[in-house]
Backbone bond lengths (Angstrom), bond angles and torsions (degrees), N, CA, C in turn:
res aa  C-N    CA-C-N  psi(-1)  N-CA   C-N-CA  omega(-1)  CA-C   N-CA-C  phi
1 X - - - 1.461 - - 1.522 111.03 -
2 X 1.333 116.61 -37.24 1.462 119.71 -179.01 1.521 111.69 -67.58
3 X 1.322 117.01 -40.18 1.463 120.33 -177.04 1.518 112.40 -81.81
4 X 1.330 116.61 -18.68 1.460 122.11 -174.78 1.532 111.78 57.05
5 X 1.326 115.52 32.83 1.463 121.69 177.44 1.523 108.38 -133.04
6 X 1.325 116.45 128.56 1.453 122.19 174.05 1.527 107.67 -108.13
7 X 1.324 116.37 114.49 1.468 120.76 179.94 1.522 108.85 -90.83
8 X 1.332 115.23 117.07 1.463 122.35 -175.65 1.525 108.93 -112.47
9 X 1.327 116.38 116.29 1.452 120.80 176.03 1.515 110.31 -83.91
10 X 1.327 116.46 133.06 1.464 119.67 179.81 1.520 109.12 -153.01
11 X 1.322 115.69 143.90 1.467 120.04 -175.39 1.519 113.22 -78.57
12 X 1.328 117.19 -24.30 1.464 119.80 179.12 1.515 114.36 68.77
13 X 1.339 117.23 15.98 1.469 119.22 -176.03 1.525 113.09 -133.11
14 X 1.330 116.45 22.56 1.456 119.15 -174.18 1.524 109.77 -132.33
15 X 1.333 115.30 78.06 1.455 119.88 178.02 1.526 110.26 -70.43
16 X 1.336 119.05 143.86 1.465 127.66 4.63 1.526 113.79 -95.26
17 X 1.340 117.37 15.93 1.461 119.50 -178.90 1.525 111.79 -79.12
18 X 1.324 116.82 -43.27 1.465 121.00 -178.62 1.510 109.67 -154.42
19 X 1.327 115.53 133.68 1.457 121.30 177.66 1.520 108.37 -149.29
20 X 1.316 116.67 141.26 1.452 120.48 179.10 1.523 109.39 -117.18
21 X 1.323 115.67 135.11 1.459 121.95 173.84 1.526 107.42 -79.81
22 X 1.321 116.61 114.76 1.462 119.93 -173.69 1.524 112.46 -69.37
23 X 1.317 117.33 -14.76 1.467 120.74 177.56 1.520 111.63 -84.81
24 X 1.332 116.15 -46.99 1.463 120.44 -175.72 1.520 113.42 -97.71
25 X 1.346 117.15 -20.42 1.455 120.16 -175.84 1.514 113.51 79.57
26 X 1.337 116.97 6.86 1.458 121.12 -178.81 1.522 110.81 -81.19
27 X 1.346 115.27 139.25 1.456 121.38 178.96 1.525 110.38 -99.50
28 X 1.328 115.30 148.18 1.459 120.75 175.54 1.523 108.67 -147.65
29 X 1.326 115.47 161.93 1.450 120.35 179.43 1.516 111.52 136.52
30 X 1.330 115.70 170.04 1.464 120.84 179.76 1.519 111.39 -57.67
31 X 1.335 117.45 -51.26 1.462 119.83 -176.41 1.514 112.01 -70.95
32 X 1.316 117.46 -25.16 1.466 121.01 175.01 1.525 109.40 -67.90
33 X 1.331 116.31 -44.09 1.469 119.92 176.02 1.532 110.72 -62.20
34 X 1.333 116.00 -40.89 1.463 119.31 179.85 1.527 110.90 -67.51
35 X 1.318 117.45 -36.70 1.467 120.28 177.35 1.521 110.94 -62.04
36 X 1.302 116.96 -41.27 1.469 120.80 178.62 1.527 110.85 -65.98
37 X 1.333 116.17 -37.16 1.459 119.96 176.41 1.525 110.63 -64.47
38 X 1.333 116.60 -44.06 1.459 120.72 178.62 1.517 110.95 -62.47
39 X 1.333 116.41 -44.56 1.460 119.77 179.14 1.517 112.40 -60.73
40 X 1.339 116.64 -42.19 1.464 120.30 179.24 1.517 111.10 -63.18
41 X 1.333 116.60 -38.85 1.459 120.52 179.35 1.527 111.37 -66.64
42 X 1.321 116.35 -36.06 1.466 121.27 176.95 1.529 112.45 -76.70
43 X 1.319 116.85 -15.17 1.455 120.20 -172.81 1.518 111.33 72.92
44 X 1.343 115.90 32.99 1.462 121.04 -175.28 1.516 110.82 -123.14
45 X 1.313 115.77 146.54 1.459 122.06 172.09 1.526 108.00 -73.49
46 X 1.333 116.88 138.79 1.461 121.06 179.06 1.524 109.65 -96.24
47 X 1.315 116.12 122.00 1.461 122.35 172.00 1.525 108.33 -106.29
48 X 1.326 116.78 117.40 1.454 120.57 177.03 1.523 109.20 -85.95
49 X 1.324 115.09 124.28 1.463 121.69 -175.79 1.529 108.12 -109.89
50 X 1.334 117.88 119.72 1.469 119.08 -179.86 1.522 111.84 -67.97
51 X 1.322 116.14 139.97 1.459 122.27 176.49 1.519 107.52 -147.07
52 X 1.313 117.39 -178.90 1.459 122.47 176.83 1.514 108.39 -128.53
53 X 1.325 116.42 163.81 1.454 119.46 178.70 1.521 110.90 -62.51
54 X 1.321 116.86 -37.38 1.458 120.02 -178.80 1.529 112.21 -69.30
55 X 1.342 117.08 -29.00 1.468 121.45 -175.92 1.524 113.35 -103.36
56 X 1.315 117.37 4.64 1.461 121.34 -174.01 1.530 111.83 -56.26
57 X 1.323 117.02 -49.79 1.467 120.41 -178.10 1.513 111.41 -65.80
58 X 1.320 116.91 -39.56 1.472 121.01 -179.96 1.522 111.50 -63.77
59 X 1.334 116.66 -38.32 1.463 120.99 -174.92 1.525 113.62 -80.80
60 X 1.336 117.09 -22.77 1.464 120.24 -177.60 1.525 110.45 -63.10
61 X 1.318 116.09 126.31 1.455 120.78 178.81 1.510 113.64 90.52
62 X 1.320 116.22 -21.88 1.452 119.79 176.13 1.511 110.73 -100.61
63 X 1.328 115.56 -59.74 1.460 120.25 -178.18 1.526 112.60 -85.62
64 X 1.335 117.11 -27.14 1.461 119.50 -177.55 1.525 111.12 -151.63
65 X 1.357 114.33 166.41 1.469 121.95 -176.42 1.526 112.83 -91.57
66 X 1.336 115.98 -31.34 1.460 120.92 -173.53 1.522 108.77 -148.58
67 X 1.319 116.31 140.00 1.459 121.94 176.54 1.522 109.00 -102.23
68 X 1.328 115.78 129.85 1.455 122.11 179.88 1.527 108.22 -138.06
69 X 1.336 115.72 142.43 1.454 117.84 -179.52 1.508 112.39 138.07
70 X 1.334 116.90 50.38 1.455 120.41 179.28 1.513 113.01 74.60
71 X 1.333 116.98 39.17 1.463 121.58 -177.77 1.526 110.16 -77.43
72 X 1.319 116.45 123.24 1.465 120.62 177.08 1.526 110.32 -82.41
73 X 1.307 115.94 140.29 1.462 121.24 177.46 1.526 109.17 -75.33
74 X 1.329 116.68 125.30 1.468 121.49 174.12 1.525 108.85 -136.59
75 X 1.308 116.11 155.13 1.467 119.95 179.17 1.523 111.41 -69.82
76 X 1.325 118.07 -32.05 1.463 119.99 175.97 1.520 110.92 -61.67
77 X 1.326 116.80 -42.95 1.469 120.17 177.83 1.519 111.20 -68.10
78 X 1.305 116.49 -34.45 1.467 120.42 179.32 1.528 111.64 -61.89
79 X 1.332 116.91 -25.96 1.470 120.81 -179.29 1.524 112.43 -65.89
80 X 1.322 117.32 -25.69 1.462 119.80 -173.81 1.524 114.12 -116.10
81 X 1.316 117.19 -7.79 1.460 119.05 -179.92 1.509 110.78 -156.81
82 X 1.334 116.38 171.54 1.458 122.43 178.09 1.521 109.69 -96.69
83 X 1.325 115.93 139.12 1.456 121.01 170.37 1.520 109.65 -95.66
84 X 1.323 115.18 144.81 1.458 119.88 169.42 1.523 108.73 -71.57
85 X 1.323 115.69 173.61 1.459 119.23 167.75 1.526 107.72 -57.83
86 X 1.329 118.66 144.09 1.470 120.05 -179.58 1.523 111.80 -67.56
87 X 1.327 115.87 147.05 1.456 120.10 177.39 1.525 112.81 -115.40
88 X 1.345 117.14 -5.99 1.460 119.94 179.17 1.520 109.28 -151.87
89 X 1.316 115.68 132.49 1.465 121.59 177.12 1.520 108.96 -106.82
90 X 1.327 116.43 131.26 1.453 119.83 179.08 1.528 109.93 -162.99
91 X 1.328 117.70 -149.28 1.452 123.14 179.87 1.513 108.56 -179.82
92 X 1.318 116.88 -176.76 1.453 121.40 -178.60 1.533 110.42 -82.18
93 X 1.322 115.28 136.75 1.459 122.16 177.75 1.525 108.69 -139.73
94 X 1.313 115.83 165.29 1.465 120.88 -178.03 1.523 110.66 -98.27
95 X 1.337 114.60 153.90 1.454 121.78 171.73 1.519 107.28 -140.62
96 X 1.328 115.76 138.32 1.457 121.50 -177.57 1.524 108.76 -149.04
97 X 1.323 116.45 173.03 1.453 119.14 172.81 1.532 108.78 -61.62
98 X 1.305 115.02 141.30 1.467 119.72 -174.85 1.523 111.45 -57.38
99 X 1.323 116.18 -34.64 1.462 119.58 -179.48 1.523 112.31 -67.07
100 X 1.348 116.35 -19.91 1.468 120.75 -175.70 1.517 114.01 -110.29
101 X 1.330 118.35 0.68 1.460 119.64 -170.10 1.524 113.17 -61.28
102 X 1.332 117.99 -28.64 1.462 120.18 179.76 1.524 112.23 -65.50
103 X 1.323 116.53 -19.64 1.471 120.63 -179.08 1.527 112.29 -77.07
104 X 1.347 117.69 -19.17 1.463 120.82 -167.58 1.522 111.91 -126.03
105 X 1.310 117.27 48.81 1.454 121.38 -175.60 1.532 112.94 -79.52
106 X 1.317 117.46 -26.97 1.465 121.19 -176.14 1.524 109.73 -133.39
107 X 1.334 116.51 168.68 1.457 120.24 175.01 1.524 110.44 -62.46
108 X 1.320 117.71 -35.67 1.463 120.64 178.50 1.526 110.87 -64.24
109 X 1.339 116.56 -36.17 1.463 120.07 177.13 1.531 111.14 -64.70
110 X 1.323 115.10 -37.09 1.471 120.10 -176.43 1.524 111.33 -78.20
111 X 1.325 116.42 -40.60 1.466 120.06 -174.39 1.524 110.78 -84.29
112 X 1.327 114.85 68.59 1.462 121.43 178.48 1.529 109.25 -130.44
113 X 1.315 117.78 152.06 1.465 120.32 177.02 1.529 111.37 -55.91
114 X 1.324 115.09 142.09 1.466 124.66 177.35 1.529 113.65 76.03
115 X 1.328 118.52 -2.12 1.467 120.13 171.65 1.520 107.94 -79.17
116 X 1.327 116.11 124.58 1.466 121.64 -178.07 1.535 108.76 -97.78
117 X 1.321 116.02 113.56 1.465 122.62 -178.86 1.523 107.88 -107.25
118 X 1.318 116.94 116.91 1.459 120.63 -177.80 1.529 109.57 -92.63
119 X 1.324 116.56 144.08 1.469 121.22 179.31 1.507 110.16 -147.81
120 X 1.322 116.23 154.45 1.466 121.69 171.86 1.530 108.66 -86.10
121 X 1.329 117.95 150.10 1.464 120.00 -173.05 1.526 113.76 -82.72
122 X 1.334 115.57 147.02 1.453 122.30 164.70 1.509 117.81 87.85
123 X 1.327 118.03 -4.85 1.459 119.78 -176.80 1.514 112.55 -113.50
124 X 1.327 115.67 -164.37 1.458 120.28 -176.71 1.527 112.38 -71.45
125 X 1.343 117.61 -23.88 1.464 118.82 177.39 1.527 111.00 -64.19
126 X 1.328 116.34 -48.95 1.456 119.65 179.77 1.528 111.13 -64.04
127 X 1.341 117.20 -40.20 1.463 119.70 179.80 1.532 110.70 -64.23
128 X 1.325 116.96 -40.19 1.455 120.59 177.86 1.529 110.32 -61.46
129 X 1.326 116.48 -47.74 1.465 120.34 -178.35 1.525 111.55 -60.64
130 X 1.317 116.98 -45.11 1.468 119.44 -175.59 1.530 111.46 -71.38
131 X 1.318 116.60 -25.69 1.465 119.52 177.82 1.525 112.48 -81.33
132 X 1.322 116.38 -31.29 1.475 119.52 -170.28 1.527 114.18 -107.76
133 X 1.319 117.79 -18.31 1.456 120.38 -176.12 1.524 110.18 -108.74
134 X 1.319 116.39 128.75 1.460 120.99 -175.97 1.529 112.80 -124.46
135 X 1.303 117.25 -21.83 1.463 120.56 -179.84 1.528 112.94 -109.32
136 X 1.318 116.87 -30.79 1.468 121.01 -178.52 1.527 110.66 -70.10
137 X 1.325 115.90 159.38 1.461 122.00 175.44 1.529 108.82 -90.45
138 X 1.325 117.15 123.09 1.466 122.26 178.88 1.528 107.99 -95.33
139 X 1.329 115.81 120.48 1.458 122.29 -178.63 1.524 108.26 -109.13
140 X 1.328 116.52 116.54 1.466 120.84 -179.98 1.520 109.06 -89.94
141 X 1.325 115.60 122.66 1.471 121.78 179.23 1.525 108.03 -118.72
142 X 1.339 118.91 126.07 1.463 120.71 -166.34 1.519 116.66 -78.19
143 X 1.329 119.31 -18.00 1.463 120.80 -173.72 1.518 109.99 -106.27
144 X 1.326 116.38 102.98 1.456 120.32 -176.07 1.524 112.77 -70.55
145 X 1.334 118.25 -19.98 1.457 120.54 179.83 1.523 112.21 -75.63
146 X 1.327 118.25 -24.86 1.468 120.67 -179.19 1.527 112.69 -114.85
147 X 1.327 117.41 4.16 1.457 120.23 -175.43 1.526 112.15 -61.91
148 X 1.329 117.59 -32.96 1.462 119.43 -179.02 1.527 111.52 -75.84
149 X 1.330 117.41 -25.46 1.458 119.80 172.58 1.527 110.20 -65.65
150 X 1.327 115.97 -38.73 1.474 119.78 177.61 1.535 110.07 -64.01
151 X 1.327 115.50 -39.84 1.461 119.65 177.90 1.527 110.19 -64.31
152 X 1.321 116.46 -44.20 1.462 120.97 -179.59 1.520 111.52 -62.44
153 X 1.328 116.83 -32.59 1.463 120.95 -177.52 1.523 112.65 -86.78
154 X 1.338 117.52 -0.51 1.447 120.11 173.71 1.507 116.12 90.82
155 X 1.353 117.20 13.34 1.462 119.50 178.04 1.524 111.95 -71.59
156 X 1.322 117.06 -17.15 1.466 122.95 174.90 1.525 107.33 -146.77
157 X 1.328 115.58 165.74 1.457 118.87 -177.38 1.512 114.43 -90.64
158 X 1.343 116.43 -33.41 1.456 120.07 -171.82 1.523 108.99 -157.95
159 X 1.324 116.44 156.46 1.454 122.36 172.49 1.518 108.41 -133.03
160 X 1.315 116.70 142.35 1.456 122.07 174.37 1.528 107.45 -111.50
161 X 1.327 115.84 122.02 1.455 121.10 -178.20 1.523 108.32 -150.07
162 X 1.303 117.12 -172.04 1.460 120.23 -178.68 1.527 110.37 -67.26
163 X 1.321 115.63 141.02 1.459 121.02 -176.22 1.527 111.74 -56.14
164 X 1.330 117.28 -37.31 1.461 120.39 179.24 1.521 111.25 -61.72
165 X 1.334 116.61 -38.41 1.460 120.05 -179.74 1.527 110.64 -70.35
166 X 1.333 117.49 -36.58 1.466 118.57 178.36 1.525 110.52 -63.01
167 X 1.326 117.48 -38.94 1.462 120.53 178.35 1.532 110.69 -64.52
168 X 1.327 116.02 -43.28 1.463 120.77 -177.84 1.525 110.56 -66.05
169 X 1.323 117.70 -45.89 1.460 120.52 -177.86 1.530 111.43 -69.27
170 X 1.307 117.54 -29.12 1.458 120.71 173.12 1.522 110.20 -61.83
171 X 1.342 117.31 -39.16 1.454 121.45 177.19 1.521 111.25 -66.08
172 X 1.345 116.65 -36.90 1.469 120.03 -178.67 1.527 112.48 -76.08
173 X 1.336 116.70 -23.21 1.474 121.18 -178.89 1.534 109.06 -124.33
174 X 1.339 117.95 63.17 1.474 120.34 -175.20 1.524 112.01 -61.62
175 X 1.335 114.30 134.86 1.459 122.86 178.45 1.529 113.11 65.65
176 X 1.326 116.68 8.59 1.460 121.33 177.20 1.521 110.08 -114.82
177 X 1.346 116.43 -53.64 1.460 121.88 176.94 1.518 109.54 -109.84
178 X 1.327 115.95 138.93 1.468 121.04 -179.95 1.523 110.35 -127.01
179 X 1.329 116.44 128.04 1.463 121.94 172.03 1.524 108.44 -69.55
180 X 1.325 116.24 138.76 1.461 121.47 -176.15 1.531 109.39 -110.64
181 X 1.298 116.02 109.00 1.475 123.19 179.34 1.540 113.12 50.61
182 X 1.344 118.60 51.28 1.468 118.33 178.55 1.525 113.39 -65.12
183 X 1.350 115.92 -18.47 1.466 120.26 177.76 1.525 111.94 -81.84
184 X 1.338 117.00 -9.88 1.469 121.91 177.92 1.527 108.67 -132.60
185 X 1.325 117.15 70.42 1.470 120.39 -174.91 1.526 112.41 -65.88
186 X 1.327 114.92 165.49 1.458 121.80 -178.37 1.528 112.52 -70.24
187 X 1.324 117.36 -24.66 1.462 120.45 -179.26 1.527 109.11 -148.72
188 X 1.310 116.23 -175.56 1.463 122.48 179.20 1.526 108.93 -103.42
189 X 1.309 116.24 136.86 1.455 120.13 176.90 1.508 111.22 -149.62
190 X 1.327 115.01 161.20 1.462 121.31 176.40 1.519 109.45 -139.62
191 X 1.331 115.09 150.01 1.456 122.10 173.05 1.532 108.76 -103.79
192 X 1.329 114.98 141.34 1.460 120.27 178.09 1.528 107.80 -155.11
193 X 1.309 116.84 177.51 1.456 122.17 175.30 1.524 108.37 -99.95
194 X 1.311 116.80 137.46 1.466 122.61 -173.42 1.513 108.37 -112.10
195 X 1.310 117.14 123.02 1.457 119.87 -171.28 1.527 112.01 -134.38
196 X 1.327 115.17 168.09 1.453 120.59 176.34 1.532 108.51 -58.69
197 X 1.328 117.86 151.04 1.471 120.49 -176.24 1.519 112.82 -73.96
198 X 1.322 115.24 69.10 1.462 123.15 -179.46 1.530 107.69 -115.68
199 X 1.326 118.95 108.12 1.467 120.69 -176.57 1.524 113.78 -57.10
200 X 1.320 117.32 -37.04 1.465 119.66 -179.19 1.526 111.09 -67.40
201 X 1.325 116.73 -41.36 1.459 120.25 178.42 1.530 110.40 -65.00
202 X 1.318 117.25 -44.96 1.463 119.93 179.20 1.522 111.11 -60.65
203 X 1.325 117.49 -43.97 1.462 120.75 179.96 1.525 110.93 -60.14
204 X 1.336 116.10 -40.99 1.464 119.30 -179.91 1.524 110.88 -68.09
205 X 1.335 116.63 -46.11 1.459 120.42 -179.27 1.531 110.90 -60.91
206 X 1.331 116.71 -42.83 1.461 119.62 179.37 1.526 111.68 -63.03
207 X 1.334 116.65 -41.32 1.460 119.09 -179.37 1.524 111.07 -68.86
208 X 1.340 116.51 -42.22 1.471 120.18 176.21 1.527 110.81 -59.93
209 X 1.335 117.77 -44.79 1.456 121.19 -179.05 1.531 110.57 -64.08
210 X 1.323 116.56 -42.43 1.471 120.90 178.18 1.529 110.72 -57.66
211 X 1.322 116.82 -46.13 1.464 120.25 -177.52 1.527 111.67 -69.03
212 X 1.340 117.95 -37.94 1.465 119.08 179.01 1.523 111.45 -66.91
213 X 1.328 116.00 -29.94 1.461 118.75 178.43 1.526 111.60 -77.88
214 X 1.313 117.01 -26.50 1.461 120.81 -179.59 1.526 112.46 -85.87
215 X 1.335 117.75 -30.96 1.472 118.69 -175.31 1.526 113.19 -93.81
216 X 1.330 117.78 3.25 1.462 120.86 174.89 1.507 115.24 95.69
217 X 1.336 117.86 -9.55 1.470 119.41 -178.06 1.525 111.27 -63.94
218 X 1.331 116.44 -45.20 1.460 119.41 -179.00 1.530 110.33 -62.16
219 X 1.320 117.03 -45.14 1.460 120.36 -177.97 1.525 111.22 -61.48
220 X 1.332 116.73 -37.92 1.466 120.25 178.58 1.522 111.30 -65.70
221 X 1.323 116.99 -42.30 1.465 120.58 179.00 1.523 110.57 -69.44
222 X 1.318 117.90 -39.69 1.458 121.09 177.24 1.528 110.33 -60.73
223 X 1.329 116.18 -43.88 1.460 120.02 178.55 1.512 112.81 -63.15
224 X 1.316 117.31 -33.85 1.465 121.80 178.85 1.518 111.52 -60.17
225 X 1.342 116.58 -36.21 1.470 120.45 -172.84 1.519 114.01 -103.21
226 X 1.323 118.28 -24.90 1.457 119.80 -172.31 1.521 114.93 -112.01
227 X 1.322 118.54 -19.75 1.464 118.67 -174.02 1.528 112.14 -106.10
């Protein structure tokens, strides 16, 4: 409040929650819009601070005050920071080329020798794959903004990621990539905002989020990016 600056850490590589234009440096996405709404409510300028999934925990509290951008709630993250109330319920689901989707209906279908499962490094997708897949080949691809293009071009057979992302990427690659049972994900997950362990900040963020969900602002922003 004293500085009138809200430092928001975001990876910029997780559409439709956060994306950065590498030419202009401008951020866009659902969580970017929500960050601007939060900043306006606080009367603070929003500074978007670039981070990575691997460095998210290290940067929290040092480089920025709050992480936004499709952050999954985990108990490991809870150990070092506070989560806001969740704003989205989902879980991990598969996405593959539409011509191949019948091959990957279940985890057993995916976890077979010679199945190439692509993942981005350092986040919950990679952790899920390494915990649940024992026979499939896990291929780590470093650029989350182009990873679905690699999938579409056949560099891998399938990807497991958040159900919301599978729906979004299906829209971006119509008749090429198909989300597989995003309404029945492999596990339970929630999205929330992850912040420094400051009770006053958490209380404010929770109240702001509650009001945006009740007055229609959240639904309008969600519709802008997901519908």
